[in-house]
N, C-alpha and C positions, 0 to 999 in steps of 0.2 A: 268548303273545308269542313273537314271534320271534327267538332269542337272536343271528342273524345281523346285524338290523339294530342291537342294541346295540353290537356289534363295529365295524361300518363307519362310524357316525354318529361316534364320536370321532377315528376313521382318517381319516376326509375333513378332519374341522374341522382336525386336526395338518396335514395337507397343505395347506390353505387357509392358514394360520397360515404355513408355511413358503416358501410363494410371496409372502407379503405381505414375511415378514422378509427374502427375495432381492432382491426392489423395492427395499425401504430402502435395503438394502447399495449396491444399483445406483446409485440416488440420492445417498447418500453419497459414493462415488467420484467422482460427478461434480461434484459442490458441491466436494469436495477439490480436484479438477484445474481448477474454476472461481477456487477460492481462491488455489491456486498461481499462475495466470494475472494475478490482478489483483495478487498481492505482487509478480511479478516486473515486471509494469509499473508498479508504485506504485516499486519500488527503481530503475529505470531514470530516472522522472521526476526522484526526488528527487538522482540521481547529478547528473543535467543541470542541475538548478536550482542544487546546490553548486557544481559547475564554473561555470556562469555567474556566480553572485553574488560568486564567489572572483574571477574574470576582472574583473569590473567593480569590485569594492573596490580591486584592482590597480591597474588602468587609471585610475579617476577620480584615486585619490594622484596621480600621477604626471601625467597630462593635464589634470585639472579642478580642482586646487587653486586655493585664493584667497591669495594671498601679501599678508603683512605687508609694506609697502613700508618701515616704517621697521628692521624685525629681520629681513628677507628669512627667515621663515619660514612654515611653514603653520598658519594659526591655525584655520580652520573650512573644511571640506568639505561642503557640501549635494548629496545625489544619492539621486534614487528616496526622498525619505521619510525619510532617516536624516541624523545630522548627525553627523560624525565630527571629533572635536579633536585635532590632533596639537601637539607642539611639537618 
């Protein structure tokens, strides 16, 4: 039996495992970058959504209110599926 082969086989297995680990680490970096990009996009979308909803709530209260003619006050506001009651 050749002793040289006994030393080379475990070493080549370790090298192959190291290559696989480096490949997984690289994929992990790519996944983290993609996740961060998705999170940033979602944060931007949600910020725009909140800004738009705030605008709609404020403008619909002032412009599209249904007034009670007897009491001259806002009673109900129907907007985009929401019912807002004010007094």
